[in-house]
N, CA, C, O and the ligand as a Tripos MOL2 file, in Angstrom:
@<TRIPOS>MOLECULE
protein
  301   299    76     0     0
PROTEIN
NO_CHARGES

@<TRIPOS>ATOM
      1 N           0.8880   -1.2140    0.0070 N.3       1 MET1
      2 CA          0.0210   -0.0270    0.1340 C.3       1 MET1
      3 C           0.8540    1.1970    0.0780 C.2       1 MET1
      4 O           1.8210    1.2730    0.8350 O.2       1 MET1
      5 N           0.5530    2.2570   -0.8220 N.am      2 PHE2
      6 CA          1.3770    3.4660   -0.8720 C.3       2 PHE2
      7 C           0.6640    4.5240   -0.5100 C.2       2 PHE2
      8 O          -0.4670    4.6230   -0.9870 O.2       2 PHE2
      9 N           1.1220    5.4870    0.3540 N.am      3 TYR3
     10 CA          0.5840    6.5800    0.7440 C.3       3 TYR3
     11 C           1.3030    7.7040   -0.0100 C.2       3 TYR3
     12 O           2.5270    7.8250   -0.0630 O.2       3 TYR3
     13 N           0.3360    8.5720   -0.6300 N.am      4 VAL4
     14 CA          0.9650    9.7740   -1.2950 C.3       4 VAL4
     15 C           0.8700   11.0580   -0.4610 C.2       4 VAL4
     16 O          -0.2730   11.4190   -0.1790 O.2       4 VAL4
     17 N           1.7640   11.7060   -0.0810 N.am      5 SER5
     18 CA          1.6790   12.8860    0.4720 C.3       5 SER5
     19 C           2.1940   14.0590   -0.2770 C.2       5 SER5
     20 O           3.3030   14.0830   -0.8100 O.2       5 SER5
     21 N           1.3770   14.9830   -0.2920 N.am      6 SER6
     22 CA          1.6250   16.2910   -1.0340 C.3       6 SER6
     23 C           1.7620   17.3940    0.1020 C.2       6 SER6
     24 O           1.0650   17.5090    1.1100 O.2       6 SER6
     25 N           2.8130   18.1600   -0.3020 N.am      7 SER7
     26 CA          2.9850   19.4560    0.4920 C.3       7 SER7
     27 C           3.3300   20.5790   -0.2300 C.2       7 SER7
     28 O           3.8060   20.4630   -1.3590 O.2       7 SER7
     29 N           3.1650   21.5480    0.2380 N.am      8 THR8
     30 CA          3.3010   23.0110   -0.6980 C.3       8 THR8
     31 C           4.3880   23.7190    0.1850 C.2       8 THR8
     32 O           4.2900   23.5830    1.4040 O.2       8 THR8
     33 N           5.2330   24.3310   -0.2380 N.am      9 ARG9
     34 CA          6.1460   25.0070    0.4020 C.3       9 ARG9
     35 C           6.0620   26.6360   -0.2050 C.2       9 ARG9
     36 O           5.8170   26.9320   -1.3750 O.2       9 ARG9
     37 N           6.2700   27.3690    0.6560 N.am     10 GLN10
     38 CA          6.4040   28.9080    0.2800 C.3      10 GLN10
     39 C           7.7340   29.3180    0.4890 C.2      10 GLN10
     40 O           8.2690   29.0450    1.5640 O.2      10 GLN10
     41 N           8.3390   29.9260   -0.3720 N.am     11 ILE11
     42 CA          9.6030   30.5670   -0.3400 C.3      11 ILE11
     43 C           9.5310   31.9460   -0.4070 C.2      11 ILE11
     44 O           9.1800   32.5410   -1.4260 O.2      11 ILE11
     45 N           9.8730   32.5340    0.7250 N.am     12 ALA12
     46 CA          9.7870   34.0310    0.7080 C.3      12 ALA12
     47 C          11.2380   34.6350    0.3320 C.2      12 ALA12
     48 O          12.2150   34.4010    1.0440 O.2      12 ALA12
     49 N          11.3110   35.3830   -0.7680 N.am     13 LYS13
     50 CA         12.5100   35.9640   -1.2820 C.3      13 LYS13
     51 C          12.5680   37.4300   -0.9030 C.2      13 LYS13
     52 O          11.6830   38.1840   -1.3080 O.2      13 LYS13
     53 N          13.5020   37.8480   -0.1920 N.am     14 THR14
     54 CA         13.6810   39.1360    0.0300 C.3      14 THR14
     55 C          15.0360   39.7000   -0.5370 C.2      14 THR14
     56 O          16.0900   39.0650   -0.5670 O.2      14 THR14
     57 N          14.8490   40.9960   -0.9840 N.am     15 GLY15
     58 CA         15.9840   41.6260   -1.6030 C.3      15 GLY15
     59 C          15.8950   43.1410   -1.5740 C.2      15 GLY15
     60 O          15.0160   43.7400   -0.9540 O.2      15 GLY15
     61 N          16.8140   43.7040   -2.2520 N.am     16 SER16
     62 CA         16.7640   45.1810   -2.1660 C.3      16 SER16
     63 C          15.6290   45.7930   -2.8570 C.2      16 SER16
     64 O          15.4220   45.3240   -3.9760 O.2      16 SER16
     65 N          14.9130   46.6380   -2.5050 N.am     17 LYS17
     66 CA         13.7230   47.2010   -3.2730 C.3      17 LYS17
     67 C          14.4540   48.2600   -4.4040 C.2      17 LYS17
     68 O          13.7710   48.5750   -5.3790 O.2      17 LYS17
     69 N          15.5180   48.6820   -4.3060 N.am     18 PHE18
     70 CA         16.0090   49.6640   -5.1850 C.3      18 PHE18
     71 C          17.0640   48.9410   -6.2250 C.2      18 PHE18
     72 O          18.0450   48.2920   -5.8650 O.2      18 PHE18
     73 N          16.6670   49.1830   -7.5840 N.am     19 PRO19
     74 CA         17.5810   48.3920   -8.3540 C.3      19 PRO19
     75 C          19.0530   49.3140   -8.5810 C.2      19 PRO19
     76 O          19.1820   50.1130   -9.5090 O.2      19 PRO19
     77 N          19.9170   49.0890   -7.7450 N.am     20 VAL20
     78 CA         21.1560   49.8560   -7.5940 C.3      20 VAL20
     79 C          21.9330   49.9060   -8.8750 C.2      20 VAL20
     80 O          22.4820   50.9380   -9.2620 O.2      20 VAL20
     81 N          21.9700   48.6240   -9.6070 N.am     21 LEU21
     82 CA         22.7760   48.7630  -10.7820 C.3      21 LEU21
     83 C          22.1720   49.5180  -11.9320 C.2      21 LEU21
     84 O          22.9000   50.1880  -12.6640 O.2      21 LEU21
     85 N          20.7680   49.4350  -12.1420 N.am     22 ALA22
     86 CA         20.0540   50.2870  -12.8970 C.3      22 ALA22
     87 C          20.2130   51.6790  -12.8030 C.2      22 ALA22
     88 O          20.4830   52.3900  -13.7710 O.2      22 ALA22
     89 N          20.0360   52.1200  -11.5430 N.am     23 ILE23
     90 CA         20.2630   53.4580  -11.1050 C.3      23 ILE23
     91 C          21.5750   54.0950  -11.5380 C.2      23 ILE23
     92 O          21.6830   55.1590  -12.1470 O.2      23 ILE23
     93 N          22.6700   53.2010  -11.0930 N.am     24 ALA24
     94 CA         23.9840   53.5890  -11.6430 C.3      24 ALA24
     95 C          24.1870   53.7030  -13.0200 C.2      24 ALA24
     96 O          24.8330   54.6340  -13.5020 O.2      24 ALA24
     97 N          23.6590   52.7840  -13.7050 N.am     25 VAL25
     98 CA         23.7580   52.8900  -15.3750 C.3      25 VAL25
     99 C          22.9970   54.0030  -15.6900 C.2      25 VAL25
    100 O          23.6180   54.7480  -16.4490 O.2      25 VAL25
    101 N          21.8490   54.4200  -15.3910 N.am     26 LEU26
    102 CA         21.2380   55.5880  -15.7290 C.3      26 LEU26
    103 C          21.8380   56.9110  -15.1730 C.2      26 LEU26
    104 O          21.6270   57.9700  -15.7650 O.2      26 LEU26
    105 N          22.5400   56.8600  -14.1070 N.am     27 ALA27
    106 CA         23.2910   57.9710  -13.6010 C.3      27 ALA27
    107 C          24.4760   58.3150  -14.6870 C.2      27 ALA27
    108 O          24.6620   59.4530  -15.1160 O.2      27 ALA27
    109 N          25.1700   57.2830  -15.0290 N.am     28 LEU28
    110 CA         26.2890   57.3080  -16.0520 C.3      28 LEU28
    111 C          25.7580   57.9720  -17.4340 C.2      28 LEU28
    112 O          26.3920   58.8310  -18.0470 O.2      28 LEU28
    113 N          24.5310   57.4600  -17.8260 N.am     29 VAL29
    114 CA         23.9210   57.8790  -19.0340 C.3      29 VAL29
    115 C          23.5570   59.4390  -18.9190 C.2      29 VAL29
    116 O          23.7450   60.2350  -19.8390 O.2      29 VAL29
    117 N          23.0730   59.7350  -17.8090 N.am     30 PHE30
    118 CA         22.7420   61.1100  -17.4880 C.3      30 PHE30
    119 C          23.9440   62.0170  -17.5700 C.2      30 PHE30
    120 O          23.9460   63.0500  -18.2390 O.2      30 PHE30
    121 N          24.9760   61.5790  -16.8540 N.am     31 ALA31
    122 CA         26.2710   62.4820  -16.7390 C.3      31 ALA31
    123 C          26.8100   62.6200  -18.1940 C.2      31 ALA31
    124 O          27.1880   63.7070  -18.6310 O.2      31 ALA31
    125 N          26.8280   61.4800  -18.9190 N.am     32 PHE32
    126 CA         27.4430   61.6670  -20.3920 C.3      32 PHE32
    127 C          26.4960   62.5560  -21.0970 C.2      32 PHE32
    128 O          26.9590   63.4020  -21.8630 O.2      32 PHE32
    129 N          25.2140   62.4560  -20.9210 N.am     33 GLY33
    130 CA         24.2200   63.2240  -21.8640 C.3      33 GLY33
    131 C          24.5460   64.7100  -21.3560 C.2      33 GLY33
    132 O          24.6990   65.5880  -22.2050 O.2      33 GLY33
    133 N          24.6430   64.9760  -20.1560 N.am     34 LEU34
    134 CA         24.8410   66.3110  -19.7850 C.3      34 LEU34
    135 C          26.1090   66.9130  -20.1960 C.2      34 LEU34
    136 O          26.1760   68.1020  -20.5080 O.2      34 LEU34
    137 N          27.0990   66.1390  -20.2050 N.am     35 PHE35
    138 CA         28.4390   66.6230  -20.8800 C.3      35 PHE35
    139 C          28.2450   66.6950  -22.3410 C.2      35 PHE35
    140 O          28.6650   67.6730  -22.9590 O.2      35 PHE35
    141 N          27.6620   65.7650  -22.9090 N.am     36 PHE36
    142 CA         27.5070   65.7450  -24.3420 C.3      36 PHE36
    143 C          26.7790   67.1170  -24.9140 C.2      36 PHE36
    144 O          27.1840   67.7520  -25.8870 O.2      36 PHE36
    145 N          25.6410   67.4390  -24.1240 N.am     37 VAL37
    146 CA         24.8230   68.5910  -24.6890 C.3      37 VAL37
    147 C          25.3770   69.8910  -24.0600 C.2      37 VAL37
    148 O          25.4890   70.9000  -24.7560 O.2      37 VAL37
    149 N          25.6910   69.8850  -22.8850 N.am     38 GLY38
    150 CA         25.9940   71.1370  -22.1280 C.3      38 GLY38
    151 C          27.5350   71.5920  -22.2600 C.2      38 GLY38
    152 O          27.8380   72.7630  -22.4860 O.2      38 GLY38
    153 N          28.3990   70.6480  -22.1120 N.am     39 TYR39
    154 CA         29.7110   71.0880  -21.8650 C.3      39 TYR39
    155 C          30.7540   70.7510  -22.9350 C.2      39 TYR39
    156 O          31.8170   71.3680  -23.0040 O.2      39 TYR39
    157 N          30.4240   69.7590  -23.7650 N.am     40 ASP40
    158 CA         31.3140   69.4770  -24.8270 C.3      40 ASP40
    159 C          31.4370   70.5150  -25.8700 C.2      40 ASP40
    160 O          30.4320   70.8270  -26.5080 O.2      40 ASP40
    161 N          32.5000   71.0430  -26.0900 N.am     41 GLN41
    162 CA         32.7470   72.3110  -27.0350 C.3      41 GLN41
    163 C          33.7700   71.7860  -28.0720 C.2      41 GLN41
    164 O          34.6210   72.5450  -28.5380 O.2      41 GLN41
    165 N          33.6830   70.4870  -28.4310 N.am     42 GLY42
    166 CA         34.6890   69.9680  -29.3760 C.3      42 GLY42
    167 C          35.4810   68.9050  -28.7910 C.2      42 GLY42
    168 O          36.1350   68.1510  -29.5110 O.2      42 GLY42
    169 N          35.4630   68.7990  -27.5250 N.am     43 HIS43
    170 CA         36.2030   67.9100  -26.7080 C.3      43 HIS43
    171 C          36.2960   66.4460  -27.3210 C.2      43 HIS43
    172 O          37.3510   65.8590  -27.5620 O.2      43 HIS43
    173 N          35.0190   65.9600  -27.5310 N.am     44 LEU44
    174 CA         34.9120   64.5380  -28.1120 C.3      44 LEU44
    175 C          35.4210   64.2710  -29.4460 C.2      44 LEU44
    176 O          36.0290   63.2360  -29.7170 O.2      44 LEU44
    177 N          35.1520   65.2960  -30.3730 N.am     45 PHE45
    178 CA         35.6710   65.2420  -31.6610 C.3      45 PHE45
    179 C          37.0160   65.5850  -31.7640 C.2      45 PHE45
    180 O          37.6000   65.1990  -32.7760 O.2      45 PHE45
    181 N          37.6880   66.2840  -30.8610 N.am     46 SER46
    182 CA         38.9700   66.5750  -30.8580 C.3      46 SER46
    183 C          39.9650   65.4640  -30.6680 C.2      46 SER46
    184 O          41.1770   65.5590  -30.8620 O.2      46 SER46
    185 N          39.2720   64.3390  -30.2410 N.am     47 ILE47
    186 CA         40.1960   63.0480  -30.0890 C.3      47 ILE47
    187 C          40.5550   62.4520  -31.4250 C.2      47 ILE47
    188 O          41.6080   61.8380  -31.5920 O.2      47 ILE47
    189 N          39.5730   62.6620  -32.4660 N.am     48 VAL48
    190 CA         40.0130   62.0690  -33.7220 C.3      48 VAL48
    191 C          40.2280   63.2850  -34.7450 C.2      48 VAL48
    192 O          40.9030   63.1190  -35.7600 O.2      48 VAL48
    193 N          39.6010   64.5660  -34.4230 N.am     49 GLN49
    194 CA         39.7510   65.6290  -35.3420 C.3      49 GLN49
    195 C          40.8990   66.6170  -35.1020 C.2      49 GLN49
    196 O          41.2980   67.3910  -35.9720 O.2      49 GLN49
    197 N          41.3640   66.5440  -33.9540 N.am     50 GLY50
    198 CA         42.2270   67.4640  -33.5420 C.3      50 GLY50
    199 C          41.8890   68.8710  -33.1210 C.2      50 GLY50
    200 O          40.7320   69.0470  -32.7400 O.2      50 GLY50
    201 N          42.6920   69.8790  -33.1270 N.am     51 ALA51
    202 CA         42.2630   71.1210  -32.6740 C.3      51 ALA51
    203 C          41.2250   71.8300  -33.5330 C.2      51 ALA51
    204 O          40.6160   72.7900  -33.0610 O.2      51 ALA51
    205 N          41.0030   71.4170  -34.7300 N.am     52 GLU52
    206 CA         39.8610   72.0530  -35.3960 C.3      52 GLU52
    207 C          38.5560   71.7060  -34.8290 C.2      52 GLU52
    208 O          37.6150   72.4520  -35.0980 O.2      52 GLU52
    209 N          38.3620   70.7030  -34.0980 N.am     53 ALA53
    210 CA         37.1330   70.4750  -33.5270 C.3      53 ALA53
    211 C          36.7580   71.4320  -32.4950 C.2      53 ALA53
    212 O          35.5730   71.4990  -32.1690 O.2      53 ALA53
    213 N          37.6850   72.2300  -31.9050 N.am     54 PHE54
    214 CA         37.1670   73.2590  -31.0210 C.3      54 PHE54
    215 C          36.6010   74.5960  -31.7900 C.2      54 PHE54
    216 O          35.9430   75.4870  -31.2530 O.2      54 PHE54
    217 N          37.0030   74.5390  -33.1640 N.am     55 ASP55
    218 CA         36.4220   75.7820  -33.7440 C.3      55 ASP55
    219 C          35.2300   75.2450  -34.5620 C.2      55 ASP55
    220 O          34.3540   76.0850  -34.7670 O.2      55 ASP55
    221 N          35.0150   73.9820  -35.0840 N.am     56 ASP56
    222 CA         33.8100   73.5480  -35.8380 C.3      56 ASP56
    223 C          32.8160   73.4150  -34.7950 C.2      56 ASP56
    224 O          31.7390   73.8520  -35.2000 O.2      56 ASP56
    225 N          32.7590   72.9690  -33.5810 N.am     57 LEU57
    226 CA         31.6320   72.6410  -32.6750 C.3      57 LEU57
    227 C          30.4530   72.0740  -33.3020 C.2      57 LEU57
    228 O          29.3700   72.6530  -33.2190 O.2      57 LEU57
    229 N          30.5950   70.9580  -33.9350 N.am     58 TYR58
    230 CA         29.6220   70.2070  -34.5750 C.3      58 TYR58
    231 C          28.3990   69.7920  -33.5260 C.2      58 TYR58
    232 O          27.2070   69.9870  -33.7650 O.2      58 TYR58
    233 N          28.9090   69.2010  -32.3570 N.am     59 ILE59
    234 CA         27.8610   68.9360  -31.3370 C.3      59 ILE59
    235 C          27.2750   70.0590  -30.9140 C.2      59 ILE59
    236 O          26.0460   70.0210  -30.8450 O.2      59 ILE59
    237 N          27.9540   71.2980  -30.5360 N.am     60 HIS60
    238 CA         27.2030   72.5470  -30.2130 C.3      60 HIS60
    239 C          26.2500   72.8260  -31.2080 C.2      60 HIS60
    240 O          25.1130   72.9700  -30.7590 O.2      60 HIS60
    241 N          26.3590   72.9330  -32.2950 N.am     61 GLU61
    242 CA         25.6150   73.2840  -33.2620 C.3      61 GLU61
    243 C          24.4430   72.3760  -33.5160 C.2      61 GLU61
    244 O          23.3220   72.8290  -33.7440 O.2      61 GLU61
    245 N          24.7000   71.1500  -33.4750 N.am     62 LEU62
    246 CA         23.7200   69.9430  -33.4320 C.3      62 LEU62
    247 C          22.6330   70.2800  -32.4600 C.2      62 LEU62
    248 O          21.4510   70.2650  -32.8030 O.2      62 LEU62
    249 N          23.0700   70.6200  -31.1100 N.am     63 THR63
    250 CA         22.1060   70.4760  -29.9340 C.3      63 THR63
    251 C          21.8860   72.0120  -29.6000 C.2      63 THR63
    252 O          21.5470   72.3300  -28.4600 O.2      63 THR63
    253 N          22.0810   72.9740  -30.6000 N.am     64 HIS64
    254 CA         21.9530   74.3390  -30.0640 C.3      64 HIS64
    255 C          20.5770   74.6070  -29.3160 C.2      64 HIS64
    256 O          20.5460   75.1610  -28.2170 O.2      64 HIS64
    257 N          19.4540   74.1800  -29.9830 N.am     65 ASP65
    258 CA         18.2210   74.4890  -29.3990 C.3      65 ASP65
    259 C          18.0070   73.8510  -28.1780 C.2      65 ASP65
    260 O          17.4280   74.4510  -27.2720 O.2      65 ASP65
    261 N          18.4370   72.6060  -28.0320 N.am     66 MET66
    262 CA         18.4080   71.8080  -26.7390 C.3      66 MET66
    263 C          19.1500   72.5720  -25.6940 C.2      66 MET66
    264 O          18.6980   72.6500  -24.5520 O.2      66 MET66
    265 N          20.3540   73.1800  -26.0670 N.am     67 ARG67
    266 CA         21.1150   73.8530  -25.0330 C.3      67 ARG67
    267 C          20.3780   75.0740  -24.5100 C.2      67 ARG67
    268 O          20.5080   75.3780  -23.3240 O.2      67 ARG67
    269 N          19.6700   75.7380  -25.2600 N.am     68 HIS68
    270 CA         18.8960   76.9390  -24.7680 C.3      68 HIS68
    271 C          17.7720   76.4510  -23.9680 C.2      68 HIS68
    272 O          17.5470   77.0090  -22.8940 O.2      68 HIS68
    273 N          16.9810   75.4010  -24.3900 N.am     69 ALA69
    274 CA         15.9030   74.8440  -23.5770 C.3      69 ALA69
    275 C          16.4310   74.3480  -22.3140 C.2      69 ALA69
    276 O          15.7400   74.4590  -21.3010 O.2      69 ALA69
    277 N          17.5710   73.8200  -22.2690 N.am     70 ALA70
    278 CA         18.1550   73.4000  -20.8700 C.3      70 ALA70
    279 C          18.7700   74.5810  -20.0380 C.2      70 ALA70
    280 O          19.1300   74.3990  -18.8750 O.2      70 ALA70
    281 N          18.8770   75.7460  -20.6390 N.am     71 GLY71
    282 CA         19.5010   76.9590  -19.8320 C.3      71 GLY71
    283 C          20.7650   77.0740  -19.8740 C.2      71 GLY71
    284 O          21.2690   77.8330  -19.0460 O.2      71 GLY71
    285 N          21.6370   76.3800  -20.8170 N.am     72 PHE72
    286 CA         23.0030   76.5490  -20.8060 C.3      72 PHE72
    287 C          23.3780   77.8050  -21.7600 C.2      72 PHE72
    288 O          22.8810   77.9120  -22.8810 O.2      72 PHE72
    289 N          24.1580   78.6090  -21.3070 N.am     73 PRO73
    290 CA         24.4300   79.8720  -22.1100 C.3      73 PRO73
    291 C          25.4140   79.5990  -23.2280 C.2      73 PRO73
    292 O          26.3800   78.8480  -23.0930 O.2      73 PRO73
    293 N          25.1190   80.2400  -24.3210 N.am     74 CYS74
    294 CA         26.1450   79.9980  -25.3430 C.3      74 CYS74
    295 C          26.4970   81.0290  -26.1720 C.2      74 CYS74
    296 O          27.5730   81.0390  -26.7710 O.2      74 CYS74
    297 N          25.5320   82.0520  -26.2700 N.am     75 HIS75
    298 CA         26.0130   83.3660  -27.0140 C.3      75 HIS75
    299 C          25.0570   84.3360  -26.4300 C.2      75 HIS75
    300 O          25.0990   85.5210  -26.7620 O.2      75 HIS75
    301 ZN         22.5940   79.7680  -28.7490 Zn       76 ZN76
@<TRIPOS>BOND
     1     1     2 1
     2     2     3 1
     3     3     4 2
     4     3     5 am
     5     5     6 1
     6     6     7 1
     7     7     8 2
     8     7     9 am
     9     9    10 1
    10    10    11 1
    11    11    12 2
    12    11    13 am
    13    13    14 1
    14    14    15 1
    15    15    16 2
    16    15    17 am
    17    17    18 1
    18    18    19 1
    19    19    20 2
    20    19    21 am
    21    21    22 1
    22    22    23 1
    23    23    24 2
    24    23    25 am
    25    25    26 1
    26    26    27 1
    27    27    28 2
    28    27    29 am
    29    29    30 1
    30    30    31 1
    31    31    32 2
    32    31    33 am
    33    33    34 1
    34    34    35 1
    35    35    36 2
    36    35    37 am
    37    37    38 1
    38    38    39 1
    39    39    40 2
    40    39    41 am
    41    41    42 1
    42    42    43 1
    43    43    44 2
    44    43    45 am
    45    45    46 1
    46    46    47 1
    47    47    48 2
    48    47    49 am
    49    49    50 1
    50    50    51 1
    51    51    52 2
    52    51    53 am
    53    53    54 1
    54    54    55 1
    55    55    56 2
    56    55    57 am
    57    57    58 1
    58    58    59 1
    59    59    60 2
    60    59    61 am
    61    61    62 1
    62    62    63 1
    63    63    64 2
    64    63    65 am
    65    65    66 1
    66    66    67 1
    67    67    68 2
    68    67    69 am
    69    69    70 1
    70    70    71 1
    71    71    72 2
    72    71    73 am
    73    73    74 1
    74    74    75 1
    75    75    76 2
    76    75    77 am
    77    77    78 1
    78    78    79 1
    79    79    80 2
    80    79    81 am
    81    81    82 1
    82    82    83 1
    83    83    84 2
    84    83    85 am
    85    85    86 1
    86    86    87 1
    87    87    88 2
    88    87    89 am
    89    89    90 1
    90    90    91 1
    91    91    92 2
    92    91    93 am
    93    93    94 1
    94    94    95 1
    95    95    96 2
    96    95    97 am
    97    97    98 1
    98    98    99 1
    99    99   100 2
   100    99   101 am
   101   101   102 1
   102   102   103 1
   103   103   104 2
   104   103   105 am
   105   105   106 1
   106   106   107 1
   107   107   108 2
   108   107   109 am
   109   109   110 1
   110   110   111 1
   111   111   112 2
   112   111   113 am
   113   113   114 1
   114   114   115 1
   115   115   116 2
   116   115   117 am
   117   117   118 1
   118   118   119 1
   119   119   120 2
   120   119   121 am
   121   121   122 1
   122   122   123 1
   123   123   124 2
   124   123   125 am
   125   125   126 1
   126   126   127 1
   127   127   128 2
   128   127   129 am
   129   129   130 1
   130   130   131 1
   131   131   132 2
   132   131   133 am
   133   133   134 1
   134   134   135 1
   135   135   136 2
   136   135   137 am
   137   137   138 1
   138   138   139 1
   139   139   140 2
   140   139   141 am
   141   141   142 1
   142   142   143 1
   143   143   144 2
   144   143   145 am
   145   145   146 1
   146   146   147 1
   147   147   148 2
   148   147   149 am
   149   149   150 1
   150   150   151 1
   151   151   152 2
   152   151   153 am
   153   153   154 1
   154   154   155 1
   155   155   156 2
   156   155   157 am
   157   157   158 1
   158   158   159 1
   159   159   160 2
   160   159   161 am
   161   161   162 1
   162   162   163 1
   163   163   164 2
   164   163   165 am
   165   165   166 1
   166   166   167 1
   167   167   168 2
   168   167   169 am
   169   169   170 1
   170   170   171 1
   171   171   172 2
   172   171   173 am
   173   173   174 1
   174   174   175 1
   175   175   176 2
   176   175   177 am
   177   177   178 1
   178   178   179 1
   179   179   180 2
   180   179   181 am
   181   181   182 1
   182   182   183 1
   183   183   184 2
   184   183   185 am
   185   185   186 1
   186   186   187 1
   187   187   188 2
   188   187   189 am
   189   189   190 1
   190   190   191 1
   191   191   192 2
   192   191   193 am
   193   193   194 1
   194   194   195 1
   195   195   196 2
   196   195   197 am
   197   197   198 1
   198   198   199 1
   199   199   200 2
   200   199   201 am
   201   201   202 1
   202   202   203 1
   203   203   204 2
   204   203   205 am
   205   205   206 1
   206   206   207 1
   207   207   208 2
   208   207   209 am
   209   209   210 1
   210   210   211 1
   211   211   212 2
   212   211   213 am
   213   213   214 1
   214   214   215 1
   215   215   216 2
   216   215   217 am
   217   217   218 1
   218   218   219 1
   219   219   220 2
   220   219   221 am
   221   221   222 1
   222   222   223 1
   223   223   224 2
   224   223   225 am
   225   225   226 1
   226   226   227 1
   227   227   228 2
   228   227   229 am
   229   229   230 1
   230   230   231 1
   231   231   232 2
   232   231   233 am
   233   233   234 1
   234   234   235 1
   235   235   236 2
   236   235   237 am
   237   237   238 1
   238   238   239 1
   239   239   240 2
   240   239   241 am
   241   241   242 1
   242   242   243 1
   243   243   244 2
   244   243   245 am
   245   245   246 1
   246   246   247 1
   247   247   248 2
   248   247   249 am
   249   249   250 1
   250   250   251 1
   251   251   252 2
   252   251   253 am
   253   253   254 1
   254   254   255 1
   255   255   256 2
   256   255   257 am
   257   257   258 1
   258   258   259 1
   259   259   260 2
   260   259   261 am
   261   261   262 1
   262   262   263 1
   263   263   264 2
   264   263   265 am
   265   265   266 1
   266   266   267 1
   267   267   268 2
   268   267   269 am
   269   269   270 1
   270   270   271 1
   271   271   272 2
   272   271   273 am
   273   273   274 1
   274   274   275 1
   275   275   276 2
   276   275   277 am
   277   277   278 1
   278   278   279 1
   279   279   280 2
   280   279   281 am
   281   281   282 1
   282   282   283 1
   283   283   284 2
   284   283   285 am
   285   285   286 1
   286   286   287 1
   287   287   288 2
   288   287   289 am
   289   289   290 1
   290   290   291 1
   291   291   292 2
   292   291   293 am
   293   293   294 1
   294   294   295 1
   295   295   296 2
   296   295   297 am
   297   297   298 1
   298   298   299 1
   299   299   300 2
@<TRIPOS>SUBSTRUCTURE
     1 MET1         2 RESIDUE 1 A MET
     2 PHE2         6 RESIDUE 1 A PHE
     3 TYR3        10 RESIDUE 1 A TYR
     4 VAL4        14 RESIDUE 1 A VAL
     5 SER5        18 RESIDUE 1 A SER
     6 SER6        22 RESIDUE 1 A SER
     7 SER7        26 RESIDUE 1 A SER
     8 THR8        30 RESIDUE 1 A THR
     9 ARG9        34 RESIDUE 1 A ARG
    10 GLN10       38 RESIDUE 1 A GLN
    11 ILE11       42 RESIDUE 1 A ILE
    12 ALA12       46 RESIDUE 1 A ALA
    13 LYS13       50 RESIDUE 1 A LYS
    14 THR14       54 RESIDUE 1 A THR
    15 GLY15       58 RESIDUE 1 A GLY
    16 SER16       62 RESIDUE 1 A SER
    17 LYS17       66 RESIDUE 1 A LYS
    18 PHE18       70 RESIDUE 1 A PHE
    19 PRO19       74 RESIDUE 1 A PRO
    20 VAL20       78 RESIDUE 1 A VAL
    21 LEU21       82 RESIDUE 1 A LEU
    22 ALA22       86 RESIDUE 1 A ALA
    23 ILE23       90 RESIDUE 1 A ILE
    24 ALA24       94 RESIDUE 1 A ALA
    25 VAL25       98 RESIDUE 1 A VAL
    26 LEU26      102 RESIDUE 1 A LEU
    27 ALA27      106 RESIDUE 1 A ALA
    28 LEU28      110 RESIDUE 1 A LEU
    29 VAL29      114 RESIDUE 1 A VAL
    30 PHE30      118 RESIDUE 1 A PHE
    31 ALA31      122 RESIDUE 1 A ALA
    32 PHE32      126 RESIDUE 1 A PHE
    33 GLY33      130 RESIDUE 1 A GLY
    34 LEU34      134 RESIDUE 1 A LEU
    35 PHE35      138 RESIDUE 1 A PHE
    36 PHE36      142 RESIDUE 1 A PHE
    37 VAL37      146 RESIDUE 1 A VAL
    38 GLY38      150 RESIDUE 1 A GLY
    39 TYR39      154 RESIDUE 1 A TYR
    40 ASP40      158 RESIDUE 1 A ASP
    41 GLN41      162 RESIDUE 1 A GLN
    42 GLY42      166 RESIDUE 1 A GLY
    43 HIS43      170 RESIDUE 1 A HIS
    44 LEU44      174 RESIDUE 1 A LEU
    45 PHE45      178 RESIDUE 1 A PHE
    46 SER46      182 RESIDUE 1 A SER
    47 ILE47      186 RESIDUE 1 A ILE
    48 VAL48      190 RESIDUE 1 A VAL
    49 GLN49      194 RESIDUE 1 A GLN
    50 GLY50      198 RESIDUE 1 A GLY
    51 ALA51      202 RESIDUE 1 A ALA
    52 GLU52      206 RESIDUE 1 A GLU
    53 ALA53      210 RESIDUE 1 A ALA
    54 PHE54      214 RESIDUE 1 A PHE
    55 ASP55      218 RESIDUE 1 A ASP
    56 ASP56      222 RESIDUE 1 A ASP
    57 LEU57      226 RESIDUE 1 A LEU
    58 TYR58      230 RESIDUE 1 A TYR
    59 ILE59      234 RESIDUE 1 A ILE
    60 HIS60      238 RESIDUE 1 A HIS
    61 GLU61      242 RESIDUE 1 A GLU
    62 LEU62      246 RESIDUE 1 A LEU
    63 THR63      250 RESIDUE 1 A THR
    64 HIS64      254 RESIDUE 1 A HIS
    65 ASP65      258 RESIDUE 1 A ASP
    66 MET66      262 RESIDUE 1 A MET
    67 ARG67      266 RESIDUE 1 A ARG
    68 HIS68      270 RESIDUE 1 A HIS
    69 ALA69      274 RESIDUE 1 A ALA
    70 ALA70      278 RESIDUE 1 A ALA
    71 GLY71      282 RESIDUE 1 A GLY
    72 PHE72      286 RESIDUE 1 A PHE
    73 PRO73      290 RESIDUE 1 A PRO
    74 CYS74      294 RESIDUE 1 A CYS
    75 HIS75      298 RESIDUE 1 A HIS
    76 ZN76       301 GROUP 0 **** ****
């Protein structure tokens, strides 16, 4: 004679409520975006273009309206 017993188990999983890794990644994206739009005056392109990048200001001109909307002074 066989007895079949069934039981259920509950597993409570506790963890951090804040996704620290996601927040860190988003903070890095935000910091790079802020640098890209607000402070880069040819610094990124100067890596490959040289000193001319500080005169051409491609990123500045590309994001000009966004810079004004964000409150960065430029002219
Ligand atoms: Zn402007």
